[in-house]
N, C-alpha and C positions, 0 to 999 in steps of 0.2 A: 380555844375559845376567844370570843370577842367580849370585852367588857361593855356592858350596857351603857355605862356612862361615857366611855369612848366614843360609841356608835352615835349616841344622841347629841353629845356635844360636838361632834364632826358635822352633824346635820345643821346644827345651829350656826355653825360657822358660815354656811352658806346663805345664812338669812332665814332659814325655816324654822319657825316657833310654834307651829299650829299642828296638833295631833288629834286625831279622832279615829274610832273604829270599834271593833268589837274584840274583846281579848280572846287570846289563843293559848293552849298549854305550851306550844314551842316558844311563844313570845312571852311567856310569864315575867321572865326576868327583865325584859325590855319593858313590858307594861308596868311592872312594879315601880321601876326606876322613873318613869315619865310621871306616874301617880304621885311619887314623893317629891319631885323636883320641878314639876311644870304645874302652874297656877290652873284652877278649874275651868277658867276662860279659854285656855289655850290646850287643854287635854280633855275632849269630850268623848265619853263612852257612849257611842250612838245607839239607837234602838236597834239598827240594823246596819249591815254593811253598805246597802244602797243609800241609805240616809247619810251615813258618813261622807260619801261622794258628794252629796248635796251640801253638807256642811263645808267641806274642803272647797268647793266651788264658791260658795258665798264668801269664804274667807279670802280667796284670790280675787274675787271682784272688789271687796271692799280694800285690800292692802296691796294687791299685785304681787303677792308672795305665794307660792305653792305650798298647799298644806301635805301632811303625811296621813295617809289613811292605812291602818293596820287591820289585819283579819287572819283568820284561818282560811285555808284555801277552800273549804266548804262555803265560805261566803263569796266566792267568785260569781256563783249564780245570781246573788242578790245585786251585784254591782253591774252586769251586763247592760241593763236598761239605761241608767245614768252614764256608763261609760260610752255607749253607742249614740244615746241621743242628747247628751248634755255636754260632755267635756271633750268629745271627739274632734279632731281637728276639722271635719266637715260641718260642724255645728258651731259650737262656741270656742273651740280651740283653748281649752284650760288645762294647764299643767296640773298633774297630782303625781305624788310619789307614792306607790303602793308598796306596803311591807306584808308578805304574804306567808304564813307559816305552812309549811308543805307536809301535811298529814298524808299518809299513806304513799310516801315515796316509792316508787318501784324498787323492789329488793330489800326494803325494810318492813319488817312485820309491824302490822297496825290492826286496829279494830276493823271489822268488816265494812262498817259504814264509810270508812276513809279510802277503801281500796279503789273503787271506780274515780273518786275525786283526785287521789294521787297519781292516776294514770294520765288524767287530762288536764292537770294543773297548768302545765306550760303549753300544752295544745290550745287551751281556751286563749291564753294570752297571745299566741301566734295568730289564732283565728281573728282576734280583735285588733290585731296590728300592733300590739303593745311590745316594746322592746323590754327585755329583762336580763338580769343576771342572777345566778345562785350565789348568794354572799358568801365570801371566802371566811373561814374561820381564823385567818392570819390578819391581824389588824393593818399591816402594811398594804397588803393586797386589797383588802376591804376599803382602804382609803381611796386607792385608784378606782374601785367599783362606784363609790359614792360620788367621786368626781365625774365619772362617766354619766351617772344618774342626772347630776345637775347640768350637765351640758345638753342633755335631752330636755330637761324642764326648762333650760333657757330657750330652747326652740318651741317652747308651749306644747310639748309632748307629754303624755302619760308614760311613766317608767316604772317598772316593778323590780324589787328585790325580793327574791324567792329565798325562804329561810329553812334550812335543814334542821332537823333534830341535832341539839347539842351545839348549836352555833353560838349561843350566848352563855356567858359565864353567869354563875350564880348571884342573885341578887335579892335579898329579903325585904319584902314591903315593910316600912317602918311605921307607916300611918295606918292604924287599925281603924276601920270604918264600923266595927261591929257594935250593935246596941247591947249595952250591958244589962238592959232590962229583960232581954230574951233569954229564957232558961231552957225551953223545950227543944229538944234535937230533932231534926227532920226525920230521921230513921225511926225514933219512937212514935212520931206523928204518923208517918206513913204505915207502920205496923198497926197502930190503933184504928186508923180508918179501913185499912185492908181487912182487919178481923171483923168489921162491922157489916161487911157486904152480904147480901144475900145469896142463896144458891144459884141463882140465874145471872146475878150481876156481873159485869166485867169492868176492866180498867185498861184505858189507854194512857201509859205514862210517857213523859216526855224525855228527852235525851239527857245524858249525864248521869249525876249521882242519884237522882229520883229512881230512874230503871234499874240501876244497880242495886239499890238498897230494896227495892220491891223484890227483885230477883232473890236476893240473900234471904229476905224474910220468908219467901215460899220454901226456901231450901231448908232453912233452920225448922220451919214447921212440917217438913217432909211431906210437902203438897206439891202437885204438879204446878206447872206455869202456864197451862192452857187459857186460863182466865184472863191473862195479861197481855196486851200487845205492847211490846217494849219498843218505843220509838227511838232507836238507837241513834239515828241521825235526823235530819230535816228539822232542825230546830225551829220552834215557834208554830208547828203546824199540828202538834198532837191534838189540840181542841178541835180542828176541823175534821181529823179522821174520826174522833169520837162522836162529832155530830153527824157524819156520814153514816155512822153504824146505828146511832140512836134514832135517825129518821126512819130507818128500815126495821129494826128489831124494837118495836113499840113495847114488846111484853117484858123487855129486860131494862133494868137501870144500868146506865152507861156512865161510868166515872172516868172523868179526865184528871189525872195527876199532873199538874203543871207546875213550872217554876216561874218565879218573877221575871227573870231575864227573858225567858221563852215567851211568856204571855205578853210582855212589853214589845218583844220583837216584831210581833203581828197583831198589835192590839185591836185593829179593825175587825178580827175575827170575833170579838166579843159580841159587836153589833149583830153580826150575822146569825150567832146562836141564839141571841135573844129574839131576834126577828122571827125565826122559825118557831119558837116557844115549845121546844121539845119537853114534855112533862117527865120524861124519863132520864133526864141530863144533869149530871152533878159535876161541877167544875171546881176542883180543889187546887188553889194555888199555894204551894209552899214558899213563902216569902222570908228569906233572909237577907235581901238587899245585896246580894252577890252573885257574880258569876262564879259560883263555887266550883264547878268541874275543870276549870281552865286557870286557877291561881287566886280566886277570891276578890278579884277586882270589882268595885262597887257597881250596882244598878241604882236606879232612882225608885226601887220598889218600896223601900221604907220611907220615902220622902213624899210619896202621893197616897191618895186615897184610893185604892183599887176597888173597894166595895162600892164606893159612890159612884165610880166610873161604871160598874157592873149595873148598878141600881138605874143609873141615867140612861143606859142603852136599852134596858128592859128586862133583865133577869127578874124573876117573880120573887125570889127570896135571896137576900145577901147577908153575910155575916163575917166578922173578923175575929179570930180566937187567938188568945196567947197562952193560955194555960191547958194542961191536960184535963182538968175537970171540965172546962168548957167544951173540949172537944169531945169528950165521952159523952156528954149530955146532948150535944148536938146531933152526932151521928146515930143515936138511939131512936130519933123520931124525926123524919124529914118529910116536908110537905112535897107537892107537885112541883117539879121543875119549870123552867130552868133555874137551878140553884147555883149561886156562887159562894164558896166558902174560902176566905183568905185564913191560913194557919201561918202566923209569924214564929219562925223558929231561928235559933242561933246558928251561925255560920259553922262550917267544919263539917267532918265525916271521920269514920274511923280510918286509921292508917292500913289496916288490912283488909279493907273492903274489897271484895272481889269483882269480877265482872260475869255477866251471862255466859254459861257454858253451852248454851244451845245456839245454833246459827238463827239468822234473821228468818231464812226460809222455813226452819223447823219452827220457830215461834209463830209465825204467819199460818202455817198449815194446822198446828194444834189449835190455835185461837179460832180459826174458821170453823174447824170440827166442833168446838165448844159452841160456837153461836148457832150452829145448824142442828144441834141435839134436839 
């Protein structure tokens, strides 16, 4: 394995000191080291991966030094536009070093949402004309690969280092960004809201821990999962899936269980929801200020006022909740939507939290059958 400190300090020797991106579970040790050792001006956890390319481009324009953009391979789709129309050699010719976690690598078991992305990770790079290497777990070999990367960057090219599972040695985040004022767990908040649903209500839940905790709640209660669409991938788009349903199924209340990182990733979706004025839409954001599913790296969720943003774009009712008593009172009596409920929860989850045991297709078909009853 490669020590995160070795890797990052080697990059710095070439003059690169700017890091931005969206955290990934395969990069959590790398991301944790950066968070502990790079100041906030030079390590920006971006709203989404495409925005990170923009940040790196801006840094290069100001300094002449390439930036590092880190991401899970699921973020490749978000970077195609700025790669092709901003930093490409046929446009502005701006060098960027991509660090891409390879989820769903062929031959390595992974969750279903990563399978297709794993198959096309390097194909997409080839299609974009981006040279890459799969980073070695041997530090002496990795040193040569980093040198190759900076040769390409010196030619003002984009270059990628693809990271397999187990590449980076362990590193524990030392600086805890958790608010000590938050006492409610996300899991108990999810259970409380889910228990309040009417017989015809359904839930669209976002990727990561939220869908996993909702699935486990149904299993514990010995209920079926047909009322929940578990958006196991496609981070940031659960609210638009829910909106698409709400506009057609006006006789049902449609709940979106969202996360702070996911809602920030494509925040413009809030404005679209509000503009359509769906009276049956309830948007619940479980906000712990962290990308909890991929290592607990911080978001700006607890630094901004999400309810004021929702109010400004046109949600009819907004509220922010920090206690179980507030939550129970709120879900008992809800006005017409669109409603925005922020629930502030503490970081973390059970170590024995399971994953959905149904396939995405089984989930889809059961959910569609429920909607058409």
